[in-house]
N, C-alpha and C positions, 0 to 999 in steps of 0.2 A: 695543908688540910689532910686529915686522916682519910685513907682510902676505904676504911671499913664503915665509915658513916653511912647511914641509910638514906639521907636526904642530900641531894646535890644542889647547891645554891650557886647560880651563875650571876655575875655582876654585870650590870648594865654598862656598856662601853659605847663611846661615840663611833668607834670603828670595830664592829664585831668580827671575830675571827671566822675564817672560812670553815663551813661545815658544822658550826655550832649555832644553837638557838638561844637567844637571850630571853629570859623569862622575867616578867615583872615581879618585883618583891611581893606584891599583893597575891599573885598566883602561888608563889612559894609558901606564903603564910597560910593560905586557905585554899588548897587544891580542890576540896570537895565542891566548892561553889562553882568551879569552872569545868571540872571533869566528871561530875556526877558523884553519887553517893558511894560508889565502889572504888573511887580513886585512892583512898587511903590504904587499900590492900596492895597497891602496886608501887613500885619505885617511880618517883616522879620523872626520872630520866627515861625509863621505859615508856612512860606515857607520852613524853615529849617526842621520843624517837619514833613512836608508832604513827605520829602524824607525818604524812608524806609532804615533801617539799614541792611536789609536782602540782601545778595548777589544776583545779577541779571544776567541773561544770556546776554552776550554781544550782542548789537544790532548794526545795520549799522551805521557807522559814519555819523554825519550830513553833513560833507563835501562831502561824496560820492554821496549824492542825488543831489548835484549841478553839478556833472560831466555829460557830455553829451556822450552817447554811439555813437560810430561810426556806420555808416550804414552797415559796414561789420562785426560788432561785433556779436559773436554767441549768446550773451545775449539779443540782440535787438529783440523785438517782431516782428514777421513776419506780413505783412499786411493781412487784412481779405480776400482780393482777390489776387489770385496768379498773378504775372506779366506775367507768361507764357501764361495765357489765352488770352492776347493781341496779341499773335502770331497767333492765330487761326482766320480764316476768320469769320467776322461778317456779319450779314444780310446787304445787300446793300440797302441804302435808295434811292429807285427809284420809278417811278410812279406805277409800278406793285408790289412793295415791294418784289422783287425777292430775293431768297436766293443765296448764293454763287454757289451752285450746278446748279441751273437753269440758272444763269448768265453764268456759264461755258458752258452749253449746247448751249445756244444761240450764244455765242462767237465762238464756234467751227463751227456752221452753218454759221456764218458771214464770217469766214475765207474761207470756201468753196465758198460762193457766191462771195466774193471779187476776188478769184482766177479765177472763171468763167468769171466775168466781165472784168478783166484785160486781160485774154487770147483773148477774142473776140475783145476788143478794140485794142490791139496790132495787131491782125490779120487784122482788117479793115484798120489800118494805114500802113500796109505793113512793120511793124517792125519785124515780126516773119516770118520765112520760114514755120514753122508748129507749132502747139500747143505744149507747153512744157509738158503738162500733158493730160491725156485722159479725154476729156470733157464729153464723153458719160457716164462714171461712175459717174461723179459729177452731171450731170443732172438727172440721175436716183436716186441719193441720195436725191436730192431736191424734188422729187415727193413723197418720203416716208411721212408717217404720223409723227406728232410731237413726239408721243410716240416711234415710231421706230427709229427716229433720236436720241432721248435721249438715248435709249438702245444701239445704235451703239457707241455713244460717250463713254458710260461706258465701253464698250468692248475694245475700242481703248486704253483706259487708263489702261487696265489690261495686264497681261502677254499674249503674243501671243501663245496660245495653245488651245487644245480642251477643251470645257467646257460642263458639263452636263446640259441638258435642265431643268431637275427638280430642279437643284441647282439655275439656273437663275430665275426660277419661284419663288422660296422661297425668293430670295434676292431682286428681282426687281418687283415682281408681287404684289405690294402694291397699295392701292388707286384705285383698280379696273382695273389695267393695264392688258391687255391680252397679255402676253409675247409670247405665242405660235403663235398667229396671227401675231404679229410683226415680229417674226422670219421667218414666211412663206413669208411675203412681202419682207423682206430683202434677202431671198433666191432667190425670183423671180427677184429682182434687181441685183443680182450677187455680193452682198457685203459680203455674208457669204456662207459657204459650210457645208454640213452635212454628207458627205460620208467619213468615216474614215477607211474603210476596207483595203485600200492600205497603211495605216500608219505602221510605225515600231512597232513590237510587244512589244518591251521594253517600248516605249512611252505610249502605250495603257495600259499596266499593271500598270504603275506608276500613272494612273488616278484613279485607284481603291483604296478604303480605306483598312486599315489593316484587319478589320473583313471580308470584301468582299474577300480579297486575301486568308484568311484562309479557307473560304467556297470553294473558287476556288480550293485550294490545296486538300481539302477533296474529291471533285468530281474527281480529277485526282489521288486520293489515294497517295498523297505525304505527307511527314512529315511537320508539321507546326512549324513555328518559330515565336517568338514574335516581331521580327524586320521586317519592310516592305522591306528593301533592300534584306534581306536573302530570303524572300518569293518570290520576283521577280526573284532573281538569281536561285532559285530552279526550278521555272516554266520554265525559259529559258533553263536551263540545261536539263530538261526533254524533251523539244521540240527538242533540238539538238541531244540527244542520241537516241530517239525513232522516227525514220523516218516515220513509217506507223502504222496504227491501224488495228484491225481485220476487215475482210470483205472489205479491201481496204480503200483508202482515205488518206488524208494528215493530220498529227497530228496538223500542224500549222493552218489549216483551222478549225479544231475542236476547238482548243484553242481560235481562234478569235470569233467563234460562242458563246463560253462561255463568252468571254469578252463582247460581245454585249448584252448578257443576263443580265449581272451585270451593265453595263454602261447605257444601254438604249439609248435614242436619245442624240446626242452630236452635237455641232456646233462649228465652228471656223471661224474667219475672213478670207476672201479670201486674199491670199498673194498679188495678183495684185491690188485689190481694196484698201487694206490697204496701200500699197506703194503709190498709187495715193493720198490718203488723207494726208499721212505724207509729200508727196511732196508739197502739198498746204501749210502745216504748214511751211515747209522749205522756200518756195518761199516768203511767207509773212514776215517771221522773219529774213531772212538772212542779210538784209541791216544793221540792228542795233544790231544783236545778234552775237557776234564774238566768244563766248566761244565754245569749242569743247564739244558736248554733244549729246545724242541720241535725236531723234525727239520728243518723248513723253515728255522728260524733257523740251525741248524748248517750246512745246505747253503749259505745265503747267506754265512755267515762263512767257510766253507771256500773258496768261490770268490773272495771278497774278498781272502783271503790270497794266493791264486794270482795274482790280478790285480796286487796290490801288489808281489809278487815279480818279476813280469814287468816292471813299471815301475821296478824298482830301488829301491823305497821301503823294503823290508825284505830282509834277507839271513839265510839259515839256515846254520849251520856245516856243513861237510862231515864226515859221520860214516859209519861202516860199520854197516849194519843187518843183524841176524840175524833172519830171519823165524821167528815162533813161532806155532803154531796154538793159540789160547786156547780156542775153543769146539769140542768134539769132535763135537757133533751139533746138529741144529736146535732141539731142545727146550731145551738149556741157553742157546742164543743168544736164543730167544724169551722165556725167563724173565728173562734179563738186560735185554732191551729193555723188557719189561713193568715191571720194577722201576724202571728209569730213568724211564719215563713217569710212574709213580706218584709217585716222589720229586720230579719236576719239578712236578707238580700240588700236592704238599704245600708246596714252597717258595713257589709262587705264592700259595696260600691263606694261608700265614703272613704273607707280605708285605702282603697285602690285609686281614689280620685277619678272615678269613672264618670263619663258624661251621662250615664243612665241614672245617676243618683237623684237628680232633680225630677226626672220623669217618674221614678218610683215613689218619691215623696208626694208628687201630685196625685198618684194613684191612692196613696194612703189618705190624702185629704178627701178625695172623692168617697172613699169607703167610710171615712169618719162621718161625713155628711149623711150618707145613707143610714148609718147606725143611729144618728141623732133624729132622723125622721121615722125610724122604726119604733113605734109605740110599744110593741111587745118586748123588744130588746131593752128599751129604756126602763120598762116596768120591772123586768127581771133584775137589772142592775140596781134599781132603787130598793128592791126587796132584800137585797143581800146586806150582810154586815159590811162595815166600811173596809175591814181588812180583806174581804173576799172580792171587792170590786175590781181589784187589779187583774183578776182572772177573767177579763172580758176583752173582746176585740176593740171596743171603743177606747178603753184605757190604753191598750197597746199603741193605737194610732196617736192618741194624745201625747203619750210619752215620747214616741220617736219624733213627732213633729216639733215638740217643745225642745228636744235635745238638739235637733238639726236646724233650728231656726236661723242661726248665723250662716250656715252653709247655704240655705235657701236664699238669704238676703244677698249674698255675694253673687249668686248666679242669676236670680230672677227677683227683682225687688217687688214687682206687682204680686207675684205668688206669695212672697213673704208677708205682704200686707193682708192678703186673703187668709193665709194660715193664721196669722195673729188675731184677726177679727173672729175667725171661727173658734179659736181656743178661748177667747174672752167670753163668747156667748155659750160655750158648751156647758152642759149640765152634768158632765162626768167629772167628778172631783179628781184633781191631780194629787195622787198619793205617792209619796216617795217610796222607792223600792226598798 
């Protein structure tokens, strides 16, 4: 064979020589297929010699790189930004560049103002016998400073309980806000209260921290426990067993003085004023919010819808609305709200499979019977169009009793018979929601 030839062809032999590689004739004829598109530029011998004879660690198959991983594959790289962050409210692009929290505050204030305007408008048009809610409380709220209104909105969204003033200062007293001054103006407006001396002793003790309760027990010379519940129980047991103290006096009054020493000043939203504001939320949202839920949840959902609308995430169709006055007086409105709250409690108890569910359903049955015997309420329902009869306390009771009839039957058969008999005799039509 000529040594100047460019292609070296090796012959297949049953006993290959040492140090040489036998190449298949198919490789020799078509090297591009096996060594890539650039192999024709190289000498085949150089290509073969470039391959090491040493064993190598197995690598990923060339075919595996061509496979596409599913988006649900555990081996797929996660995105640099978590998709969950999209669930959190972002800054609202508005003229004032308001944040979600500031938008929340202004929306709550708008709910109050809309309620006041509607009440006065309906009163002037003789559509209402009296105002559905106390306008004096709302008008006092409107006179508060913007910082006081903002603070009140924060407190409405929290658990309805006594709160330490110093804790409120630490949490909300930023950016130069004078929390104490705002609390005083809110107290003068009658929307909060600060006298907790008549509160239950157990509720006051639970406001204290564990270290405060331990110091409390040391002053009473009681044994200390690491658990808060045991510390509270120990103090309550001490108050019950020891009726009086030396030189006269009541042990409970002494304990309350000690509690005041540790708690300091506390505030709580006034029950009456809070109910008025939540009634505003209910009044504004009830036409389109059919879910059974508490008023604070309704408020948050309502404002969330407004925020998403401003951000362009949801759009509502353009329609022409004809205003209709559903509740002619405050009594019918309060009865409907009471029925809504009771039905919400029943739904929650049934989901949790609580023993209180049957008792709550019995209460709903008693209230339904009272409505059926109320000629004024029945006349009001009868004068309404059919599509507006659902906004009555009687309809709410009929709806929940009908829906939970099987649950009542499992727990109390006699009560189920009584409920079914009442539903058959009722004059309130069962209208599907």
